[in-house]
N, C-alpha and C positions, 0 to 999 in steps of 0.2 A: 582224176577230175579233169573235165574238159576246160581248157583255157578259154577265157573270154577274148575273142578277137574282134577288131572293128568290123570286118566283113561279115562275121556271123551275127553280130548284134544288129547291123544295118539290114541284114536279110530278113529279120523278123518283122520289119515294117511292111505295110501293104505295098503292092507293086505300084499303084498309081501315085503314092506319095514319093516313092523312090524315083519314078519317072519325072514328076514335077520338080523334085529337088535337083535332078540332073540338068533339067532345062534352065534352072536358076544358078547353075555353077557349082552345086554341091555344098551349100552351107550347112544343111542338115547332116550330111554325111561326115563333115568335119567335126560337127558337134558330137555326133555319136562316137566318133573315134576318140574324142576327148573323154567321153564317159567310159568307153571301153578301157582306156588306159588306167583311169582311176579304179575301175572295177577290178582290173587285173592286179593292181596293188593291194586292194582289199582281199582278193582271193588268195594271194600269196601270204598275206598276213594271217588269214584264217588257217592256212596250212601250217604256217610256222607255229601257231598256237598249239596245234596238235603235236608237232615235233618237240615243242618245249616241255611236254609232259614226260619226256624220257631223257635220261642223262646222256645217252649215247648220241642223240640228235638235237638236243636243245642248243640254243644260241649261247655264246660264251657268257653273256651277262646273266643268263638264267641258271648257270651251274650252281652258284651258292644258294639260290632259292630252292632248286630241286633237292640239293643236298640237305637243306634245312629241314625238309620233311622227315628226315631220319636222324636229326640232331647233328649233322655235319657242320663243323665250324671252319670257315674259310681261313686260309693262312694269309700272310702278308702278300699283296699282289706284286708281281714282277712284270715290269713293262715289257710288252711283246710276248709274254709267255702265258699260254692258256691250257696247254696240253696236260701238264702235271696236275692241275686242279681237277680237271674232268676225270682223269684216270683214278685219282685218289677218292673222289666222291663216289664213283661207280663201284669201287671195291670196299667201301666203308663197312658194309654189313659182313662180308667175308673176313675182313680184318678183325672185327670185334668178336666174331665167333672163335677165332684162333689167337686171341689177344695174348701178346707176350712170347709167342713162339718165334724161333729164329727165322722160319720161312716167311712169316708175316712181316717181321722187321726188315727182311731183305726186300720184299716187294714194296713195302711202305717207303723205304729209302729210295728205291728206284722211281716210284711214282711221284714222290715229292720233289726230288732233285733232277730227275731225268738222267742220272748217272747209274750205270750198272753197279750193284752192291753185293757184297758177300759179308754175312754176319758170322762171327766166330764167338762161341761161348768158351772163354778162356779157362774156366774151371776144369774143362775136359783136358786141358794141356798142362795142368799143374801136377807136378810130381807128388804122388801120394803112395802110401803103403796099402796095398789091396788086401782086404780081409778074405781069408780062405772060405768063409761062410757065404761069400757072395757067389752064389751058384749060377752057372750058365748051363744051357743045354748043349749037348754034343750034337754033331750032325745027324745022329740017329734018334735024337729026341730024348736021350737018357741024361738025367742030371748027373753032373760030375762036379768035382771040386777044383776045377781049373780057374784061374783068375777071370773075372768077368770082363776085363778089358785086355785081351791078349796083346794088342798092339801098343799098349800104354807102357813104353819102355822108359826107364829113367835116363838112360844114355842113348844117343842116336847110333844108328848103324853107319859107321864111316865107310863101309863098302857099298853103300847105296847112293851114288852121286845124284841120281834123279830126285830123290827125296831131299837130299841136302841142298839142292839148288833152290828149293822153295823156302829156305830159311828167311825169316823176317817178312814173308808175304802173307796174304790171306789164306793160303793153302799150306802153311807151315805145319808139318805133322810132329815136330820135335817137342818133347816134354821138357819143361823147365821148372826150376825151383820157384817158390812163391815170391811175388814182388808186390809189396803192400802200397806202393806209390799209386796215386790217383791216375786212372787211365785218361782222364780229361786233360791232365797237365801235359801228357805226351801226345795228345790228339793232333793229327795232321802231320806228324813227323814219321819218318820211316824207321826210327829206332824202336827197339822192342821194349824199352824201359816202361814200367808202369802198366803192362798189359796182363801179365799172368798172375791173376788173383781171383779168388772164388766169386766175387760179385761182378766181375768185369765182363762187359760185352763189347766186342770190337766191330764197328761198322766200317768195312773197307770199301772205299769208293774209287771208281775208275773214271777219270775225267777226260782222258784222251779219246778222240773219236777215231774209229777205223775207217779211213777214207779209201775207196776202191780205186784201182787203176786197172781197167779192163782191156784184155786182149791187145796189149801194147808190145811191139817188137822189142826183144831184148837188145841191149846195147853191147857190142863187142868191146872188150877191154882195150884193144888196139886195132888199128886198121889191118885187115887181113887175118885176124885171129878168129877162127870159126869154132873154137872149143871153149873159150872162157868168155862169159857174159855177165852183165850186171842187170838186176831187175829194173833199176831206175834208169829211164831213158835220158835223164839229165846227167848221169855219170857219177852221182854221189853214193856213198855207202848208206844203204837204207835198212833200218830194222823192220822186219816184216811183222805185221800184227794179225792176230786172229780176229775173224769176224764172228761176234758172239751169236750163238744159237739161242732161239727162244726156249724158255723153261716150260716143262710139261704142265705144271699146275702150281697153284699158290702153296701147296703143301710140301713141295720139294725144295731142297736146298740147292743153291747154285754150285756148279762144278766148274772146272777150268774152261770147258768149252762154252760156258755161258758168259764169259768175261772177255773184253777186248784186250787180251794179254799180248805182250811182245813174245814172239816165238823164239825159243832158245834152241841151241843145237841139241842139247841133251833131251829136251822135251820132244823135238822132232824125231830123234833117234828112238826114244822109248815108245812113242805112239804116233807113227807117221799118219795113220788114218784119221787121227783127231785134228790134225793141223792142215793136211793136204787134201785137196779135192774141191768139188763144186760147193759153194756156200761155206767154205772153210777159209783158212788163211791165204792160201795161194794154190794155183794150178798152172802147169806148164802145157804149152801147145806146140806140137810138131806137125807141120803140114795140115793145119786145121783140125787135128785130132788131139784130144787130151791125153797126156802121158799118164799111164796107170801108176798108182802109188807104189807098186812093187818095183818100179824102175828107178826110184829115187832113194837116196840115202843122205842122212845128215853128215856134214863134214866141216872141219875147221879149215876155211880157205883164206885165213889171214895172210898178210904179207910175209914172204920169206925171201929176203933179198930182192932181186928184181922181179921175182915171180910170186906164186902163191904156194901155200902149204898144200901137199897132196894133189898138185895139179902141174902138168897133165898126169893122167892115170899111169901108174907104173905098169910094166909088163907083167901079165898074170893077174892083175887086179880084176875084180868083178866089173863087168860093163854096166855100171849103174851111173845115173846122173847124180853128181855130188852137189848138194845145196847147202849154203851157209846162210841161214835165215837172219843171223845177227848182223851180217855185213851186206846182205842182198847180193850174193855172188853165186854163180852157177858154173860148174865145170862138167863138160860132156866127155864121154870116153872116146869119141871119134869126132872128126870134123863134120860140121853141119852144113850140108849143101842146100837144104830146104829152109824156108823161114821158120824161126822159132819165136814164140811169144809167151807171155805170161799174164795171168790175172792175179793181182796181189793187193794187199792193203797196207797203207802207210798210216802212221799215227800223227795226229795234229790236234791242238787244243780246240779249234773251232773251224767253221766253214768260211774261210777267207782265202784269197789268193788264187782262186780257180780250183776246180775239182769236180768230180762226178757226183756232186751233191745236188739237192733240189734248188734250182734257181728259177723256178717257173715264174715267180713274180718279176724277175729281171728280163725274161725273154717273152713276156706276153705280147701278143700281136695287137697293134692298133688297127682301127678301121682303115682298110685300104692297103695294109701291109702285105707284101708278097715277097718273102725272102728268097734269095737265090741260094740254094743249098749245094755245098761242095763236100766231098768225102775225104780223100786222103792224098790228093795230088796238088802240089804247090803250083803247078802250071794252071790247073783249073781255078785255083784261088786267085792268082794274078789276073787271069782272064775275066773272072766274075767281077772283080773290082773295076777293071777297065771298061766293062760293058754297062756299068751303071749309068743311068741318065744324068743329065745335068743337075736335076733336083736331088740326086743321091739315091739311097736305097739301103737295103739290108742284105748282107752276105752272112750266111749262117754255116758254120763248120760242124758237120754232123759226124765227128770222128775224134778219137783221142790219140790219133797218130802224131808222128813228128813230121812237120812240114819244113823241108829244107828250102828256104827262101832264096830267090836269086838276089844278086847284088847289082844295082841297088833295088831295094823293095820300098816303093813309095806309094802311099795312099794320098791322093790329091783330090780335094773336094772343090767343086766349082763355087763361085760366089752364091751365097744363099742356100747352098745345098747341105744335106746332112747324110753322112755315111756311117753306118753301124756295122762293125765287124764283130761278130759274137759267136760263142760256142753254143751249140744246142744244149738244152737242159739234159744233164747227165753225161756231158762230154767234157774233156780236158785236153784240148789240142795244144801242142808245143810248136811255137814258131821259132825256128832256128835260123839265124843269119847274122851277117856282120852288123846290120843296122836296120831298124824299122823307122822310116821317115814319114812324118805327117805334114802335109801342106794343105793350104786352102786359101780361097779368096775371101773377100769381105763377107762377114756374117756367115761364114761356113762353119760347120760343126762336124766333129768326128768322135765316135765312141768305140772303145775296145772293151769287150766283156767276156770274162770266163776263160782266159787262156794264160799260157806261160810263154814269156819271151826269153829265149836262151841264146847266148853267144854274143850279143851286141846290145847297144843302148837303144832307147826310144828317143828320137830327135824330132823336135817340133821346130820347123824352120819356115821362113817366108817362101812363097811361091815365086815363079819367074817374074811376076809383075811387082814383086816387093810387098805383096799383101800378106796379112797374117790371119791365121785361124782365129775365129772368135771364141770358140768353145771346144774344149777337149775333155772328154769324160772317160775315166778308167774305172771299171767296176769288176771286182773279183779277178784281178790280174796280178800275176807274179812276175816281177822283173828281178831276176836273181841278183841278190847283192854280190857284187864282184863279177857280174855279167854271166858267169858260168861257174861250174864246180871243178875243183881238182879231184884227184883220185881219193884224197883224204877227206873230202867234203868241205874244204875251205874255199875262199874266193879265188878264182883263177886270175883276176885282175884287181888286186886290192885297191880300194879307194876310187875305182873307176865309176863315173857317173852312170846311173841307170836311166835317168831322164835328163835331157838337156833341152831347155826352152830358149830358142834364139829369137822368137817373135816378139813384137811389141804389143802390149795390151791384151794378150791372150788370157783367157780364164780356164784354169785346169781344175777339175774336180776328181778326187780320188776317193773311192769307197771300197772297203774290204780288200785292200791291196797289200802286197809285200813288195818292197822296193829297196834298191841300194841308194846311194847318194843322189840328191837332186841339185841341178845347177840351173838357175832361172835367171831370166833377164830382169832388170830392175823395174820394169813396168808390168811384169807378169803377176797374175793373181792366182793363188792356189788354195784350195779348200780340201782338207784331208779329214776323212771320217773312218774310224774303225780300221786303221791301217798301221803298218810298222815300217819305219824308215831306218835303214841300217847303214852306218858309215863303211862297213865291209873292210875293215883292216885285215892285214895278213894274220895277226894274232887277234882272235875274237875279244880277248881281254883288253886290247888296245883300241877297240872300236870307239870307245867313249872319247878318246883324244882325236879321232879322225873327224872329218867334216862331213856332216850328213846333209845339210841344206845350206847352200851359198849361192852367190851370184856369178855371172860371167866375168871373167877377167879379174877375179879376186875381190870384186866389190860386193856389197850385200845384195841379196835377192829382193824381189818386189814385196808383195803382200802375202802373208801366210796366216791361215786360220786352221785350227785343228780341234777335233772333238773325239774323245776315246781313242787316242793315238799314242803310240810309243815311238820315240826317236832316240836312237843310240848313236850319239855323235854330236858335234858342235853345230850351232845354228847361227847364221848371220843374215838378217833380213832388214828391209827398210821399215816396214810397218807390220804390226801383229794385231789385227782387229780383235780377235777372240781366240783364246785357247781354253778348252774346258775338258776336265776329266782325263787329262793326258799326263804322260811321263816324258819329260825332257831330260834324258840321262846323258850328261856330258861332263867332260873334265878338260881342264886346260892348264898350261903352265901359269905361273904367278903373273907373268906380264901379258897374258891374254885372257879373253873372256869366253866362258863356255857357251852362253846364249846372249847374243847382242842384237838389240833392236835400235835403229837410229832414231825413229820418231816415237818417243815415249809419251807424247802428249795425248795420243789417242790409243784406244785398245785396252784390253783387260785380260788377265790370266786368272782363272778361277778353278778351285778344286783340282789343282794339278801339282806335280812335283817339278820344281824349278831349282836347279843347283845354285848353291851359294856363290856369289860373285857375278851373277848374271845381270846384265843391263837390259831391263825389260819394262813395259808399262806397269801400271798399278796392278797389284796382286790382291786377290780376295780368297782367303782361306787356302793358301798354297803352302805346301811343305817344302823344306823344313822350316821356313820362316815363321809359320804359324806356331809350331811347337817351340821355337826359340823365343818368340814374343811371350807366349804363355809361361815359359819357365822363368823369364826375366821378371814378369809381373808377379809371379808367385814368390820369387826370392825377395823382391822388394817389399812385398806385403808382409813376408815373414820377418824381415830385418827392420821394417818400418823406416827405411832410409833408401834414397835413390842409389842405384849401383853406378860405379864408375865405368868409363869406357872400356877399361881393361877387363873388368869383371864381366861386362856384357859380351866382350869378344871371346872370353874363355867359355862362357855358356854356349855361345853360338858355335864355337869350334867343336866342343864336346858333342853337341847334338848332331851337328853335320857329319860327324864320323860314323854314327850308327843309323841315323834316319835316312837311309838311302834304299832305293829299290834293289832287290836281289832276285835274279832270274834263275830258273831251273836250267836254262840253256840259252846261250847267245849265238849259237851257230845255226844258220838257216836250214842246215841239213838235219838238225836234231828234231825228234818228234815233239819235244816240249819247248819249241822255239818261242821266246818272249813270255813264257808263263812265269808268273810271280811265284817265288818259293813261299812256303808257309812261314819261314823264318823272317820274311819281310815285315817290317814294323806295321802294326795295325793302322797307324796313321796313313799309310799308303794303301794297304789292302782294303780298308773301309773308308777311304778319304774322299771318294767322289761325292757329288751332290746328292745322290740317292742312297748313300751308304754302301755303294759298291766299290770295287777296286778301280784304281786309276789305270790308264793305259789301254792297250789294244783290246784286251779281253774284258773291258768294262761291260760290253753288251751281253756277255754270258751270265752276268749277275750271280757269280759264284758265292759271294758272302750272303746274299739274300737266300739262296738255295740252302746254304749251310744253316742259317738261322731257322728257316722253316722246318728243316729236318730235326733240329734240336727240340723245337716246340712239339712236333709229333712224337718224338721218342719219349718225351716226358709223359705223354698220354698213353702210349702203348707198352711201355717198358714195365716189367713186373716190379713190385715193391722190393726195395733193398738192392736192386741191381744198378750198376753205373755203366753208362755207354760212352765210348770215345769214338770220334770220327777220325779215320786214318786214310789219308789220300795215297793210294798206291801209284797213281799217275797224275 
């Protein structure tokens, strides 16, 4: 359809009218342009009406209405999530045609939650006596009296380690005796209790995302070592993950290659072609050429004294590249003179902290934007920043390479200017240096977006005139807790500040970031959203006693606001205007305070976890105080007398011992960093204002997805069967 343009519409008028209008200054042409604009809006609306007749192209608001024509019932809405509803509505008719089959349940779980799913019918794994009259056909098509399920062994084959490695997973092939416990009671846990019963269906869900790291140079273990390398350019041991392949059709069951599984040594050894190669878990590059699968072999390269197991290659060994996918290590048979790189996938609960995921909304160009693009040279990056005009500009890094920054590396914005340093969409550059310094004049602004800062802190300091930056924005940035990683994946500098703000009155905004401790001036204002702040102690279990947010010189920091954020460590600030849907996980000795706010007359903490003993502004439905108050009220109502102070203290102490967040991992090098365990009390897992979980992963809406799936399973599950949700990751 031809678009209505002002020029085309004005050209329809007679020539003498157009000439007369030009002599009068063009008022009629301006009026026609206004009509054309409104006509274009109407034309677009008409086209959208046609698109709204189809589930694939309709607007998000029209999905329930289109689905309603076939009796589709919409689930509970999830803020910011529209993809799952559209996919489920589009597949409703195929679902109903194959209602109750494992293949449909798998696809249904994936469409509703957005997580890859594997459905297991546990009656097939229950040990039974097979009747000899259960006839099966031989390969020649002749009926014989062999067991109908020849692989259905009562006892496992202990000489098959590849099958034994799958014990307790969704692909566990081992038969077990019957277990009559309800599968829903053990749902969400990795234990096998309550699974193996005739009516039980297990829905295994994989929540960790496989995030790609593309064509990044391998990191030598030591300077001068050209045979031993690490996948992770940050130097941490990384578990490699498989990138799931799409399933053929709705009628097929998921196999291991369809799941974002962590790659194990035995799995890589048994089927290297399943995990290695393009669009798989990882691929190696030598001199810009991909290494063939026949040149690699799985190997245990764990530490052995000062070196690695099986490295270097002994004399007479096959000249194959040895890969340890569980530690992210590589050992070459000979020294590598040419550059070596790898494409691989790491696991993480969500898209924060920088990565090669979609950030198109973050890097959209405004009118007049003309970014300066740099590739992989730190010198070009420094020069591009220096060549920006006084009004500022955008420098975009179109690479996932490591940039070795000079010392000092300073980004200095002129008064009133705005400098944006960001990664291109689909890129994850690493800025490595002793320190990244931000400076600026009056009303100057600086933004960092989509990168990792390794080796040093981010320091915001006054410029040479003593002026301070007005605004600093950090989006999708990782400032490694502890500045960098040790060989074991721990913080190289425990407790070192990742961000230091020395300016007066600066406003800092952090969104979708991972960071170590923050040290702020007493006049700074910081607003943190969907981020994780880690005190980065030497022992991750002691991070709660470390200091996560504090002020310069040991005094409290300025103003702190948080939403959907997890803080591991103690906090000391001057004022806390608003904290919502967050976890403040801190511990302190008896003579100290885990979270301390000086000015408690203003501010509010709502729907958050605040440790007992904290000195904070008023709280609204915060745990564990909410549960303590409810327990005291229930006890007083049952006894019909007020409780004494000692009794109240006993109730508070008892609840505070178990109503605490429990994390799958507290090390930033772990794939499940900051993820709440299923054993975490429901008061925290569903304690946010919208019924979601508190903390950094609140924006993923995991409890809402789980609830929607349970609703759909009740509709599509066959009568008499019971389903349990089992989170594999």
